[in-house]
N, C-alpha and C positions, 0 to 999 in steps of 0.2 A: 321514500321516494326521492328527496333531493338526492341519494347515494345512488339511486338507480339513474337517475337521470345524469350524474357525474360519469358512472360508467361508459353511458350510452355515446357521450361527448367524445369521451377516450379514444372507445373503437372505432368512433366514425373519423376522429384524426387517422388514428391508426392505417383505417379502410381509403381515406382519401391517397395517403402516404404511398401506399401500395398500389394504388390504382393508376398514381402519378408514375411512379417507377415503373410499372409494367410496361409504359409505354417504350419503355428502354428495351425491355424484354423482347418485345414483339419485336421492335427492328430490326435486334441483333440476330434474331432467330429466322428473320423472313424466306431466307434462303434453303432452310433445313428442310429436310422430310416433313410433309403435313403431319404423319404421326408422331415424329419427334418433336415436333413444336407443341403438338397435343399435349405431350407428357408432361414438358416442360410446363407450360402453363398450368398444369393439374398439379403438377409440384407447387407450385409461386405460390396460387390460392390457399393450398393444406399448409404452407407454412404461415401464411396469413392468420386461419384459420386456430391453428395450434396456437399462436402466435397473444390474439385476444382470449382466447380461452384460458391459458393461462395467468393473462391480466386480472380477467373477471376472477378467477379460481384464488388468485395471491390474493385479491382484495376483500373478499368476503372470507377469508381465513385469517384475516390480519389479527398479532398478535401470539400466533402460532407459531414455535419454531421452525424453520423448512428444515426438509428432509433433505441429504445427500443431492437424491436426483433431484428435487426441486428448482434445489440451489444453482445446479449446472444447465438443468432444462433454462429458467429462467436468466442465466447468464448469458446462455448461446444464442435466446432468443434477443435481447438486450443488445447484443454484438451485432446479429443479421440486420436489428434496426438501425442502428448507427452507420452498418456501411451503405443503407439504402440511403442515408442520409449524402454521402457520398457521390451516389447515383444522379440525387437528385439538383448536385450542383453543377452536372453535365446537362442534365436537361433544360435547366434553368439557360444555360449560354446557348443551347439547341435552341430553345424556344425565342428566344431574343435574335437569334439569326435568322429566324424562320417571321417574326416580326420586320425585321427588315426587309427579307425579301416581298414580303407580301404588299409592303409598302413602294418598294421599286417597281412590281408588276403593275402597279395602281397608275403609276404614271408615265411606266415608259413602255413605246411600240414595238420594241428590241422582241427577239425571243422570251418568250416568260422564264425567270427562275422557280426550279421545283421547291415549293417549301413544304415539301415532306419531312418528315422527320430523318435526320441525320443519322443513317445505319452506322459510320465510323464512331462521331462521338457517342452513341448508346455504346457502342462497344468499349470504348476505351473509358469509358466511364465503369462500366460493369469490371472491366481489369482492375481499373484504381482500387475501385472498392476493396475486391479479391484480395488486394495487400494488406489492410488490417482486419479485414476477416478472417484471414489463414493465420496472421499474427497473431488475433487474440485467441483462437481456435489452440495453437501450438501452445499458446502460454498456459491455458489450461490443463494441457497434455501431459508436457514435459516441463515448462517453466517454474511452477507452482513449490516445485521437488528439488529444481536442478541447483543444489547447494553448492555455494562456492564461496571458497576461503578468499580473503583479503589481506594482505602482509604490507602492512604499513609500520615505516623508521621514523623514529622520533626524536629529535638529539635537544637537549634542553641543556644551557651551561650550569644552571642551577641543580642538577640531576647529582643527586647525594653517589659517589664513587660506587658505593656497596649495590648500588641497583642497575648500575651498566651491564645492559644488556637483559636486563627483567622482561619478563613476555609477558602481557597481559591480553587478556580476549575477549572480546563484546558479541554479546547478540543481543537483540532488540526484538519487542514486538512477535511473538509467537502466534498470540491469539488463538490459542488452542482451541475453542466452538470452534476452529473454520477447520479442523483436522476431522476428517471420516473413518480415521482408522489409527494406530499408534505405531504405527511400520516407519510412515516418514519420520517423525520424531527419531524413533529408536536410531535410523543412519546420519541423522544430525548430531546425536549425542556420540556416533561413532567419530565422528569426522572431529569435533570439538574434542576428546578425550586423547588423540591422536597429535595434537599440537603441544601439546604439555606444557600449560599454561604456569605462568607463577598464581594469577589471577584471574577467575573469572568474572566479569561482568554481565549482569542482566537491566536492560533500561530501558521495562514497562512494556505495560500491554499483553501479559500473560493472558489475559481472556479475551472476549469479545464484551460480555456484561457479567456473567454470573461467576462466581467460585466454583459449581460446581462443574463447569466446562474441562476444568483440570485435570479433576478425580483421575479419569483414565488413564492421565499422563503422569500421575506421581509417579511411579514405580519408575519409568523411562528420564525423567526429570531430575530425579535424585540419583543417577548413574553421574551423572556429569562432575567431572573432578577436577580441582584445583591444588598445585602445592601449597597455596599458602590461605586462600579462602575462595568462595563463590559469596559475590554480594550483589544485591537489587536495589531497585526502585518500584516502585509503582506509578503508572502511566494514567491516561486520563478513561482509560477502558476499565479501567481496576476497579475503579470508584461504582460502577454499574450507575452512572448518572444519568443513563439513556434508556433507562428500563421504567417508563409510567404509572406499570401498577403492581403494586405489592399485595402481598395476602395478609400482612397483618403489620402495625406502624414500625416495630422494630426489627424489619426482614431486612430492610437497605443495612443498618447495622451489623446484625448478624450474618451480611455476607461478606461486608466488609473485614470482619472479625475472623470468619473461615476463606478468606483472601491471607490474610495476614498468618494464618495456621499451618496453608497448604507452604508456603515459603519454608518457615521451619523445620515442617514434614522433608520436603526433600534436601535439606541442608543447606539451605540461602537464607545468607545474612541478611535480611530485609533491612531495608535503611530509612528510618522515616523521619527526616529532619534531622541527622545524628551524625558522626565520622568512625573511623575508626584509622588506626596508627599501624603502621608494615614498620617493624624492623627487622631489620639485616644487618649481622657485623657492628653492630651499636651503628648504626645509621636511620634514618626515617622519613619516611615517607606517608602521607596521609589520602585516604579515603571517603571524600564527603558523600553523603547521597540525600535527596533531597523528594520530595512527595512531588505530584504534577503542577508545575507552574508553568502557567500559558499565556504570552501576551498577546494573543491577539482575543477578540471576544466570543464569548462562548466557551472559554476553557477557563476554568476556575484554578485561583491561587491558592492550592494548598500548601504549597513548599514553602518553609523556611528557611531561608539560606544563612540567615544570620544566627539559627542555632545549629544549624549542621557548621559553620564554621569558627564555632567555641571551642575552644582548646586545639585549634592546629596553628593560631597564628605564628609561633614559633618552627614550625615544620617548616621544613625550606622546601618542597614539592607537594602538589596537591592537584590531584583528580576528583573530579566533580560528577556525580551521576544525576543528570536530570533529562528527565523523557521527552520533554519538547525543547526543541533547540534555539525556539523565539527567545528562551528563558537568556540566553548568551547575551544577547543586545537589549535584554528587557533590563537586565537587571546584574548579571554576572561580570561580563566588563565592564562594567559603570560604576561598581561597588567592590569589586574583588580583585583587581588585579595583580594579586599572588594567587590566583587558581589556576594553575600554568594548564592544565589538560580539562576539558569537560566532555563529555560525551553523552550524545543524544540518540535518539531514535526517532518514533511518531508519524515521519513524512512518508514513509514505506517507498521511496520517488515516486508515489503514486500507482506501483504495481505496473507502469506502463510508461517508455520512452525509451529514448538511444543513448546508448552507453558505452560508447565504444572510445579507444584512447585517444585524447586531446580532445574530448569533444561528447557532451551530455546533455541532454536535455530532456523535460518533463514537463507538463500541464503545471506539477505543485511548483514549480520556481516562479511563478506567478501570485504564488500565495506566500512563500515562506522564503525567507531570501538565502537562507540557509536548508539544505534539505536533505544533500548527498554527498558524503565525502568529506575533506581536512579543508579547511577555513582558518586563517589565522590572522591577526590582529594585534599588533606589535608581537610581544615575546609570550599570547595566548594562542594557545588553540583550540578549536572545536571540531568533533570528528562527527558525523551525522550516520547513524547506521542505517541503512533501506528495509532491515528487518528479515526475520526468517518465518514469518510465517505470513496472512494474507486475511482480508475482510473484503467482503462485498464482491467484487468479482473474483472468483477463485483459481488465479493465475497469475503468472507474471510474466512482463514481457520487458524485455532490454535492462530493467532492474532489478537481476534473480537474488533469491533466498542468500542473505551475507552473513557470514561469519569473518570476522574481522581480527585478525590478531596483531599487536602491537611491538613493537622491539624495541622499549625506550635503551635512548645513547647516550652517553656524558658529549656535550658538545666542545 
């Protein structure tokens, strides 16, 4: 009974929102032919019926993995809902003006003001709402697989001479459970291998929840090549901590075991609080990899940097792979000032924002201090890769799927 009541409340809220926005639709279309107005009105309310029906269906089948169609439908309807909120903002301004006109008419003996809804404001609200609507739809159609290679040159005075010009490539946050086919990642792997990197790093979140999600992509991802090695770490989603029900007590442990096995099957060396030494012409650099370590509430601290660090004390240059960028301020630059470069992912750039030369913005910046690109404190560097895949919203706007190529130079 309570569940039915909750459904009813949500559907009522959706209806009231649509009824309010419908005022803008009527005002904006009032000069059109009656038949055109009728068609637009029918389409408008048909979208409401589909939205309400999708919400009820999704709630009734909660716990069942959604199909690709369901994911895209739900995302599209959510985008339409969010765009309507933009229209609501304009309507509220219009209503304030109308209240003012009513008040003036009550005390004025002059020609009364027209208190009806302002057609221009309604049209402006609909036009402004069309901007995010179009951007998010485009992000699903094009942005999700619009792979971009970012090239970053980093200079370090302590870099061994043998590694001058050394090329490292980073990918992150594949979320293979979000892909509806293997073709997009096949294209990504082609681009990755074209870079001919010395080292390839994967910084976590191979799946959304379950190890089974990556199974169909193992043949593709195993084709990633590097001259020296491919190293990886786990992200918060790789532990299946967001799965609430398991078929038996050991299922979660079995899932993590399978996660570890998939990395090995792909030829990736999974670093779980450990390190590897790379030697070239008698000189060395160290690659450290930790399990997920988040400095925000709700994210567990599985990582043990002290274990990963052991044995690298005398290595002149160190690279750390740590999925969550909050680890950098939370522990790395507080206790280990000789870790030269930390590579992270996790934020996705929220898969939405403005990202143009000289300016970047995303809502995620109000949650994470370091969330996209390169950061520096003293001689230490952090790079946050915005990810190659997606989760939730099946698209990207502004922060496109990223393959980062680093060239190390001796300063």
